[in-house]
N, C-alpha and C positions, 0 to 999 in steps of 0.2 A: 978089374972088371973089364970084360971085353966089350968091344963096340956092339957086337951082336946082342949081348945081354942088356946094354944100355938101350938099345932101340926096343927091345922087348918090354922093359919097364916103362918106357915112354909111351909106347902104344897102349900098355894096360892102363896107364894113368888117364890117357885121352879116352879110353873107353868108359872108364869109370866116371870121368866128368861128364862125358855125353850121356851116360845112364842117369847121372844125377840130374843133369839139366832136363832130360826127357821126363823124369819122374816128377820133378818140381814144377815144370812149365806147361805140362799137358793137361794137368787138372786145375780147376779153379772153382771156388764157391761164391755164391751170391746170397747175402743175407736178405731177410724180408724188408728191411728198410732201404736196400740198395738196388741199383740197376747197372747193367754192365754193357760196354760197347767192345765188341771184338774186331780188331784191326788186323788185316792181313797185308803185310809189307807196307804198312802205313796207311793203307786204304780201309775205310769202315766196311766190315762185312755184314755184321748184324748187330742188333741190340737185344740183350737178354734182360728180361724183367721178372722172370719166375726165380724164386728162391731155390737153392739147393746146390748140388755138386754137378759141374759141367765140364765138358771135355773140349780141347781146342788143339791146334797144331803147336808144337813146342816152340819155344823161343829159339831163334829170332824170327821165325815164320809168322807167328801170331802173338800178340799180346792183348792184354785186357785192360780197359779204363773203367774203373768204377765210379759211379755218381750216386748220390743220396736221392731218394724218393721223398724224403720228408719235407715239410714246409720250412722255408728259410724267412728270416725277418730282416729287412732292411731299415736301418735307423737313419732317417734323413734329418740333419740339423743337430744332432747330438750322438753321442756314443756312451753306452752303459757297459761298464766291465768291472767285475768283482765288486758290485754293489756301489760303484762310484759313477757319476754322470758327468760327462764332459760336454758342454755346450760349444756350438759354433755359430755365434750371432751373425757373422758375415754371411754365411750361407742361407739363413733363415729369414733375413730381412727383405721384405717385399712390399710393393705399393698396391693398395686396393683400388677399385674402380672409382671411388670418390676421393682419390688422392691422399689417402692416409697411410702411414707406414705401420706395419705390423710385423711381429716375429712369429713364424709358424714353423713348427717341426711335425714330422710325421713318421709313421711306421707303415711299411709295406710288407705284406704276407705274399710270398711268392714261392713257386716251385719249378723244377725243371720238367717241362713237358716233353721235350725232344732232345735226348742226350747227344745225338749226332750233330744236331744244329748248335747245341750249347757249346760243345767242343771245338767245332770247326767253322761256324758261320762268322765268328768274330774272335778277336784275340783277347778281349776283356768284356764278356758279357754282363758282368756284375757292375762294372763301371757305366756301361751304357744304360743299365737299368737305373742307377743312381741319377745320371744326368737327365734321364727321361722323367723321373720322379720330380726333380727339381723344376724341369720345364713345365710339366703338367700342373704342378701345384702353384706355380707362379701365374700360369695362364688363367686358372680358375680363379685365384684370389684377385688377380688383376681386373676381373670381371665382375666382382662382387663388392658389395658394400661393407664398410667397416662394422656395421652392426650385425650383419649376417656372419662375418667371420668370427666375431667375439661372442656372439649369443646364440640364437636359435637356428642360424643357417649353417651351422657346422656339418650336420648330417647331409644336407644338400651338396655342400663343398666336397665332402668325402665321396659321395656317389659320382660327382661330375669328374673328380680326379681319377678315380678308379676306372671309369668309362674312357677317358682320354688316354690314360696310361696303357690300358689293355689294347687300345687302338694302335698305339706306338709299337708295343711289343710285337703285334701281328705284322705291322709294317716292316720292322727291322728283321723279323723272322730269326731270331736267336735262340729259339727253344725255351722261352720263359713264359709262363702264364701267371696272371695276377689274381690272386685269391681274394684279397680285402686290403683296404687302406684305412688307416685311423690317425686323425689329428690328435697328436699328443698334447700340444699347448699352443694356443694363439694369444699373444700378449702384445702390449704397447710397448714401445722402445724405452721410455723413461718413466719416472714416478710422477712427474708433473702432468704428462699427457694422460696417464692412467687415472690421476685424481680427477682430471677434467672429464674424462669419459665416464667415470663413475657418477659424477654429479649429473651429467646428461642422462645416464641410465635411470638414476633415481627420480629425476624429474619426469621421464617418460613413463616410468611405473606410476608415478602419482597421478599423471594425466590419464593413463589407462584406468586407473581406480576410479577417479571421477567420472570418466565416461562410462564406465559400467554401473556406477550408482545412478547416473542420470538415466541410463537405458532402463534400469530396474524400475525407477520411479515412473518413467514413461510408460513402461508395460503394465505397471500397477494402475495408473490413471486410465489407460486404454481399456483395461479390463473392467474397471468400475464404470466407465462410460458405456461400454458394451452391455454391462449388466443393467444399467439404467435405461439404456435404449430397448433392450429386451422386455424389461418391465413395462415401459411405456406402450410398446407394440401389443404386448399381451393384454394390458388394460384396454387399449383401443379395440382390439379384436373382441374382447369380452363385451364392451360397449356397442359395438357393432352387432354382435350376435343378439344382445338383448333388444336393441332397436328393431332388428329384422323380426325377432319373434314378437315383439310388441305390435308392429305393423301388420303381421301375419294375423295376430289375434284381432286387432281392430278391423282388419278387412274381413275376417270371418264374421265378426259381430255386425258389421255393415251389411254383409250379404244376407245374414239371417234377419235383420231388420228390414232390409229391402224386400225379402220373401214375404214377411208379415204385412208389410206395406202394400204389396201387391194383392194380398187376400182381403185386407180391411184397411182402405186408405184412410177413411174418415177417423176411425179410432186411433190408428197409429199416428195421425198428424196431432190429434189432441194429446196423445201420450207424449209426443216429442215436445210439444209446447210446455206441458207441465214439467217435464224433466229439465227443460232449458230454463224455465223460471226458477226451479230449484237450484240449479247450478249457478245462475246469475245472482239470485237473491236467496242465499242459503238460510237467512233468518226469517223469511216471510212466512206467514200462515195462510195456507189455501183453503178456501171453502167452496164447496160445490153446491149450488142452489138450484132447486127445481121449481118451476112455476106450476101450481096446481090451482087453477081458477084465481080468486081473488086473494087467496092466502098462500104465501110462499115460504117453505120451510128450507133451512139450510144445515148441511151437515159438516162440522168442522173436521177437517183431516189434518192430524199433527203427527210428526215423528216421535214415537215414544222416546227415542234416544236423545231428544233435545231437552229432556227435563220435564218435569210435571207442570202443566199449565192448566188453568181453569177455563174451560171453553164457555162461552156465553150461551145461555139456554135458548132453546128455539123459541122464535118470536113470529108475530105476524106483522107484516109491513103492508101498507096499502099501495105505495108505488111499486109497481112490478116491472122488472126489466124484461127485455125481450125473452121470449121461450127459448129454453136450451142454452142460455149465456152462462159464463163463468166470470166470477170476479175474485179479486184478491185484496186483502188489506193487513195492516199491521195490527 
């Protein structure tokens, strides 16, 4: 083989290699779950988030780095793989605000919000996220009471950790956004402490039950007292109305009597005297006697409702009282 033929074969091989490189490195695809960063001579040129077939300059001028757009899970304090869970108690042990020791692990849901910053703002962005998660959780637990960490305060702790962790990611500017945090487990370090805490919790629940029963009894008695008060007030208002109406009636009666008195004073005075006698002495019999010369006749006036009584017959009497006088007797 001549030298000239060797050069020709070498050139052909180089051309074929160049064509293959051009063919395989000029085009690239982006899946729906991916996003790509195009780098020109090591410098970020653009970010591609749309799925499909895209074109670029062949290698080594441009190259593509693909990153996922899906949500990632950071497991803090434990690691789950193939259905097996491995705990790291040294990482999860922390002190609460009331100086108690707890073990707390957490899951952080996060995603890559800026591929350029995720690739080039730090060498280990996921390690920074892990350390920031530890720092945020310890900070919030350190300001909380053990009761809140173990019982009803978990939701508030999660909310505060997510807020603080999100602020740290913005500060570090590594292209990561926090979607959610979830406390997986918060426990006490040993069985003796757990038993003591359980006893305290049971006592607290008993106390709350007694308090609720006492409040229920208090509300019941208050309602009964309010009902009695309303009944008394209602009765008093009824008595008030009755007395007012009675007073109005008596006033009307007095006004009518006064009007008759003004028309016939003497007759009204006698009538009032007789009515007063009847009220003061309800069992007395009243006789009206009229003087007619030497003989005086009297007429007995009795209430038929008092029973049948035999009235004495009319009689004549010599001693005569003053004319027009009235007497009464039993």
